[in-house]
VEXMI-146697 format. One record per atom (N, C-alpha, C): residue in one letter; x negated, y negated, z. Coordinates in steps of 0.02 Angstrom, whole numbers, plus 50000, padded with zeros to 5 digits. Atoms other than C-alpha are relative to their C-alpha. Last residue first. Example, Ala and Ser with C-alpha at 12.3 -4.5 7.8 and 13.67 -1.06 7.14 Angstrom:
<lumros>
S500425005949997 S493165005350357 S500394994550037 A499555005950000 A493855022550390 A499554994050000 
</lumros>
This chain:
<lumros>
X500075004250059 X509624891648802 X500515001949946 X499825006949981 X510184898848968 X499964995349940 X499275000249992 X510154916348894 X500244993050015 X499714999650067 X508374913848831 X500774999650004 X500115006450033 X507794908049005 X500324999949930 X499575005049968 X508574923149088 X499944993349965 X499314998450022 X507734935048965 X500494994950027 X499955001650072 X506034926748994 X500715001049975 X500025007350006 X506224926849184 X500084997849928 X499365002449975 X506734945149182 X500054992549993 X499514998650052 X505224949249074 X500704997550020 X500145004450057 X504054940749198 X500515000949944 X499825006849980 X504834949249350 X499924995249941 X499275000149994 X504754966249264 X500244992950017 X499734999950068 X502954963249211 X500764999550001 X500135006650030 X502464958249389 X500284999649929 X499525004749971 X503324973749456 X499914993149971 X499344998350026 X502344984649335 X500534995250027 X499955002850067 X500714975649378 X500685001549968 X499965007349995 X500924979249564 X500104996849931 X499385001949967 X501314997649535 X500104992550003 X499454998950047 X499905000149410 X500664997650029 X500065005150052 X498624992449528 X500585000549950 X499805006349968 X499215003249673 X499994994349950 X499275000149998 X499085017949552 X500284994050038 X499705000550067 X497275014649506 X500754999250004 X500185006750026 X496675011149683 X500344998949932 X499565004749967 X497665026549739 X499834992849980 X499324999450026 X496825037749611 X500464994750030 X500015002250070 X495065031849652 X500715000049971 X500105007250003 X495385033149838 X500014997349929 X499405003549975 X496145050549827 X499924992449993 X499494999450052 X494715057049719 X500634996350020 X500205004250056 X493445050649843 X500525000049945 X499945006949978 X494355058349991 X499844995249943 X499295001550001 X494565074849900 X500134992850021 X499825001850068 X492695074949865 X500744998349994 X500024994450047 X492305074750050 X500234997649931 X500385001550061 X492015063150197 X499975006249956 X499824994750047 X493345063550335 X499664998549933 X500664997850020 X492645053450478 X500065005849951 X499994992649995 X494445052350537 X499325003049987 X499874998349930 X494165033850572 X500025007550010 X500565002049959 X493345031150403 X500095002050073 X500544995350014 X494645041250310 X499394998450042 X499824993449974 X496045031450393 X499445005049990 X500045000149927 X495195014650362 X500145006950028 X500715000649984 X494885018550178 X499914999850076 X500304993450003 X496675024650166 X499264999950016 X499814996649938 X497275007550224 X499705007050002 X500425002949947 X496284999750082 X500165003250067 X500714998250005 X497015011649952 X499574997350056 X500325006450011 X498835010450009 X499255001150002 X500725000549988 X499795026749996 X499714993349978 X500325002050062 X501675028350019 X499274998150015 X500614996350012 X502145037650178 X499664998349934 X499894994950052 X503955032050179 X499375004049983 X499544995049973 X503695023050345 X500125005649950 X500354996149949 X502175013950277 X500445005650026 X500504995750032 X503015008650114 X499615004150051 X499724995050044 X504605002750201 X499465004549971 X499704994749960 X503764993750345 X500265005749957 X500554996249969 X502694984150222 X500275005850042 X500344996050052 X504174978850116 X499455004350029 X499544995050029 X505254973350264 X499635004549950 X499854994749951 X503844964850362 X500445005549969 X500544995849976 X503104955150217 X500245005950042 X499634997449942 X504594948050124 X499555005250034 X499405004049990 X503894936849986 X500425002450060 X500205007049996 X502094942949980 X500604995650016 X500135001949930 X502794960050019 X499774992950009 X499385002949973 X503504961449842 X499884997450071 X499865006050039 X501754964149773 X500614996450028 X500495005049977 X501374976149916 X500094993549961 X499755003049937 X503004985149875 X499514994950028 X499415004150014 X502494988149694 X500244996450063 X500235005950036 X500764994249744 X500574995249985 X500345004249952 X501545006049871 X499774993549967 X499485003149958 X502765013049743 X499694995350052 X499635004950041 X501335015949620 X500534996450043 X500435005850012 X500225024149751 X500364994649961 X500085003649937 X501585035649814 X499584993849991 X499385003849987 X502015040549635 X499944995950063 X499905004750056 X500225045649593 X500614995650012 X500435005949992 X499895053149764 X500144994949946 X499655005650032 X501385064949749 X499604993550005 X499934998350071 X500545081649785 X500324994249960 X499375001750032 X499925075349954 X500005001849925 X499634993950018 X498435084650025 X500644998649962 X500354996350053 X497235069850025 X500385006149976 X500145004350058 X498395058050117 X499675003949944 X499385001050038 X499105071450232 X499884995849938 X499874993950037 X497355076450287 X500624999249956 X500524999250052 X496925058650337 X500145006149956 X499885005150051 X498565055950431 X499525000949942 X499394998150036 X498385072450525 X500154995049944 X500174994350042 X496585068450571 X500605002249958 X500365002750057 X497125051250632 X499785005749953 X499565004050043 X498455059150743 X499634997549938 X499554995450036 X497355072750816 X500424996349950 X500424996250047 X495985060250862 X500435004749958 X500185004550055 X497285048650939 X499595003749947 X499395002050037 X498095062051046 X499834995849939 X499674994750039 X496425069951096 X500594997849958 X499315000949977 X495465054251149 X500445004749959 X499894995649942 X493655059751129 X500694999050032 X500064993050020 X493505052750953 X500115004950057 X499424996049982 X494225036051009 X499935007549985 X499685002349938 X492735024251014 X500535004950024 X500464998749944 X491665033650887 X500304997750067 X500144992949995 X493085034650761 X499575001550062 X499464997049961 X493635016850795 X499905007550010 X500075002449931 X491935010550736 X500535003250045 X500564996349970 X492055021550581 X499894997950072 X499804993049990 X493775014550541 X499465004150033 X499564999849942 X493224996550569 X500225007250015 X500395001949941 X491754998850451 X500435000450063 X500404994349979 X492795008250322 X499624998550064 X499554994649978 X494104994450314 X499605006050025 X499635001749939 X492874979950308 X500415005750028 X500495000949945 X491654987650184 X500374998750065 X500254993449980 X493064994050073 X499524999550059 X499454996549965 X493934977050069 X499765006750026 X499945003149934 X492264968950023 X500545003350042 X500594997749961 X492014981349881 X500024997150070 X499874993049985 X493784977649822 X499435003050040 X499574999849941 X493424958949837 X500175007250019 X500385002549942 X491944960749720 X500425000350063 X500434994749973 X492914971949600 X499594997850060 X499634994249976 X494294958749587 X499555005750025 X499825000449929 X493184943349577 X500325006350027 X500614999349959 X492344947749413 X500185000250074 X500274993450016 X493954950949316 X499365001450039 X499634995149960 X494694935849405 X499745007149988 X500215000949930 X493344924749331 X500345005150045 X500694997449995 X493654931649156 X499754999650072 X499994992850007 X495534928949175 X499315003150008 X500464997349950 X495354911349242 X499965007649996 X500625003850004 X496094902649090 X499485002750049 X500434997250051 X497384916449080 X499344996349992 X500385005750025 X498174911449245 X499485002649950 X499585006049995 X499554923849286 X499654993849972 X499895002850066 X498564938849220 X500414993450001 X500635001050035 X497784943849387 X500094996749932 X499965006850029 X499424941349481 X499384998449958 X499365001150032 X499744959649525 X500064993249965 X499984996650065 X497904963049558 X500654998649963 X500225004350055 X497804949749695 X500105003349931 X499605006150002 X498774957549839 X499854995749939 X499324998150017 X498094975049812 X500484994149999 X499944997550069 X496334968049806 X500725001449981 X499794993049999 X496484957949966 X500135002449929 X500024997150067 X495514941549974 X500145007550003 X500544995250012 X495984931850131 X500075003349931 X500215000650070 X497074916350137 X499435004549982 X500705002350003 X497144915950327 X499734999349929 X500085006149959 X499044916750338 X499304997149993 X499635005650030 X499224929050194 X499884993550037 X500275001350067 X497874941250249 X500324993849970 X500655003349990 X498394939950432 X499694998149932 X499855006849975 X500194943950384 X499364996150009 X499845004150058 X499564958550280 X500184992950020 X500575000650045 X498684966350430 X500154995349941 X500475004749970 X500064963050555 X499424998649952 X499945006450035 X501244972150435 X499554994650029 X500495000050054 X500604988650508 X499994993249964 X500625003049974 X501604984350664 X499454999849946 X499925007349997 X503214987550569 X499354996650022 X500035002350069 X502635005150527 X500074992449996 X500714999950018 X502295008450712 X499914997349929 X500315005649964 X504075003050751 X499264999549982 X499755006150033 X504755014850617 X499674993850032 X500385000650063 X503635028750684 X500224993849962 X500685001849983 X504365025950857 X499574999049939 X499995007149980 X506145025850793 X499294997550016 X499905003950061 X505855042150701 X499994992550016 X499324999750026 X505145049650862 X500054995849936 X499944995450056 X503265051950883 X500715000749973 X499285000550012 X502895036950992 X500165004149938 X499654999249937 X501185041751060 X500764999549994 X500294994449964 X500145044550904 X500395001650064 X499684993850024 X501315033350804 X499715006250033 X499304999749978 X500785018550913 X500335006549978 X499944999549927 X498925021650895 X500725000950022 X500274993649977 X498925025450709 X500115000950075 X499544994650020 X500075011050660 X499775006650029 X499405000949960 X499034998550760 X500505005649985 X500164997849932 X497445005350680 X500624999650045 X500024992750003 X498195003450506 X499855002950069 X499314997750007 X498634985350544 X500055007650000 X499675001449936 X496874982250608 X500735002349999 X500224994949953 X496144990850455 X500324999150068 X499614994150017 X497184979450345 X499825005950046 X499305001549982 X496424964550436 X500455006049985 X499944999649927 X494664971850429 X500724998950022 X500054992949983 X494834974650242 X500065001250075 X499354997050018 X495444956650224 X500005007550015 X499515002049948 X493924950550322 X500695003049985 X500174996149940 X492784960450205 X500504998550056 X499784993250014 X493664952950053 X499875004550060 X499285000149989 X493464935550126 X500305006849985 X499885000849928 X491604939250139 X500755000050016 X500204993949965 X491514946149962 X500154999650074 X499504994950017 X492504931749887 X499855006550037 X499395001749963 X491394919449982 X500545005249986 X500144998049931 X489844928149914 X500614998650043 X499904992749998 X490594926449740 X499855002850070 X499284998749998 X490794907749768 X500145007550002 X499745001449933 X488954906249816 X500755001750005 
</lumros>
């Protein structure tokens, strides 16, 4: 039963991130200036705010703290893939729904296609994924600033990409490769920041003693 809850909360988290991604897509389709894209990037934070406020299960938010409680390490190892599947279901479902609603709206269709192609065509996916994962970890403490930064800079978030690919109806091997790589690099980025924070705390404690 608890795993079903993880899956359901994962689906809701995917929907929340999809909502933030949708807001970014719509606003950036019509406000194409740097200021407009910055505003659209800020709106993306709606998704993570909902995740935090409602206590939803977002993979990129949980992977960074997976080793914090070693007594629950085995449980977390099971929960993480379950919530990732839930995130994918929620994000892809909302993206596909938006595809059929907005496919005949030229500005929006063009914008989501451009976002989707840019994600798979990027030569810096590895770095973009790591930086995004790091900023998502930091976003728990300063949501709007960190989220705005990673969206505006074009860093890649695996759950958001699921929404973008779903809405663009862009199904190919490049999409699959992108998702696998971004899931991995988001995880690396979050864990790297967690390690830095942990090491800093250890060094500080030793100095005080």
